[in-house]
C-alpha positions as CSV (number, residue, x, y, z in Angstrom):
1,M,38.3,0.5,22.5
2,A,39.5,-3.0,21.8
3,G,42.1,-1.6,19.4
4,C,43.4,0.8,22.1
5,L,43.6,-2.0,24.6
6,L,45.5,-4.3,22.2
7,V,48.0,-1.6,21.3
8,V,48.8,-0.7,24.9
9,L,48.7,-4.1,26.6
10,P,52.2,-4.9,25.5
11,L,53.4,-1.9,27.4
12,E,53.0,-3.9,30.5
13,C,56.1,-5.9,29.4
14,L,58.1,-2.7,29.2
15,G,57.7,-2.2,32.9
16,A,54.3,-0.5,33.4
17,R,53.3,-2.9,36.2
18,V,49.7,-1.7,36.0
19,L,48.1,-5.2,35.6
20,R,50.4,-6.7,38.2
21,E,49.1,-4.2,40.8
22,P,45.3,-4.6,40.5
23,G,44.5,-2.8,43.8
24,R,46.4,0.3,42.8
25,T,44.9,0.2,39.3
26,A,41.4,-0.1,40.7
27,A,42.1,2.8,43.1
28,A,43.2,5.0,40.2
29,V,40.5,4.0,37.6
30,L,37.3,3.2,39.6
31,P,36.6,6.5,41.4
32,V,36.9,8.5,38.2
33,A,34.8,5.9,36.3
34,L,32.1,6.0,39.0
35,L,32.0,9.8,38.9
36,F,31.5,9.9,35.2
37,L,29.0,7.1,35.2
38,V,26.9,8.9,37.8
39,W,27.2,12.1,35.7
40,D,26.0,10.1,32.6
41,A,23.1,8.6,34.6
42,V,22.0,12.1,35.8
43,A,22.2,13.4,32.2
44,V,20.2,10.5,30.8
45,W,17.6,10.8,33.6
46,A,17.3,14.6,32.9
47,G,17.0,14.0,29.2
48,V,20.1,15.9,28.3
49,W,22.0,12.8,27.1
50,S,20.9,9.7,25.4
51,F,22.3,6.6,23.6
52,N,21.2,5.7,20.1
53,P,20.1,2.0,20.3
54,R,21.2,1.6,16.7
55,Y,24.8,2.0,17.7
56,T,24.8,0.0,21.0
57,L,24.6,-3.6,21.9
58,G,21.3,-2.9,23.8
59,V,22.6,-4.0,27.2
60,S,22.1,-1.3,29.8
61,L,22.0,-0.7,33.5
62,T,20.2,2.3,35.0
63,G,20.0,3.8,31.5
64,I,23.7,3.5,30.8
65,V,24.7,1.2,28.0
66,L,27.4,-1.4,28.4
67,E,29.7,0.4,26.0
68,E,29.7,3.5,28.3
69,F,30.8,1.3,31.3
70,L,33.6,-0.2,29.2
71,F,34.7,3.2,27.9
72,F,35.1,4.6,31.4
73,L,37.2,1.5,32.4
74,I,39.2,0.8,29.3
75,I,40.3,4.3,28.2
76,P,41.7,5.2,31.7
77,L,43.4,1.8,31.8
78,C,45.0,2.5,28.5
79,A,46.1,5.9,29.6
80,L,47.5,4.5,32.9
81,L,49.4,1.8,31.0
82,T,50.9,4.4,28.6
83,Y,51.9,6.8,31.4
84,Q,53.4,4.0,33.6
85,S,55.4,2.6,30.7
86,V,56.8,6.0,29.8
87,E,57.8,6.5,33.4
88,A,59.4,3.1,33.6
89,L,61.4,3.6,30.4
90,T,62.4,7.1,31.5
91,L,63.7,5.8,34.8
92,R,65.5,3.0,33.0
93,A,67.2,5.5,30.6
94,R,68.3,7.7,33.5
95,R,69.8,4.7,35.3
96,T,71.6,3.6,32.1
97,R,72.9,7.2,31.6
98,G,74.0,7.4,35.2
99,D,75.9,4.1,35.0
100,A,77.6,5.3,31.8
101,E,78.6,8.6,33.4
102,A,79.9,6.8,36.5
103,H,82.2,4.6,34.4
104,R,83.9,7.6,32.7
């Protein structure tokens, strides 16, 4: 997860504007994260899903390990950064192409 975040954080400099708009980012990431965390909690409570303590840090809240919380925050953030940067670059390319065609 750290690698994913390190790879996509520079995309903010390409115009993603995800980190500069924390309210919109939270509105996009948190509802989905909450839904999946509740799903995980129910699955753990029902005995359908579990976490092997050998592969976790051992920090948990309501049976959900810290890594799971981070997963549902970091991975969507990485996806959002990627999507927004592609959108920004596409818009920039269209503007550049439009300017070039206007000068012909």
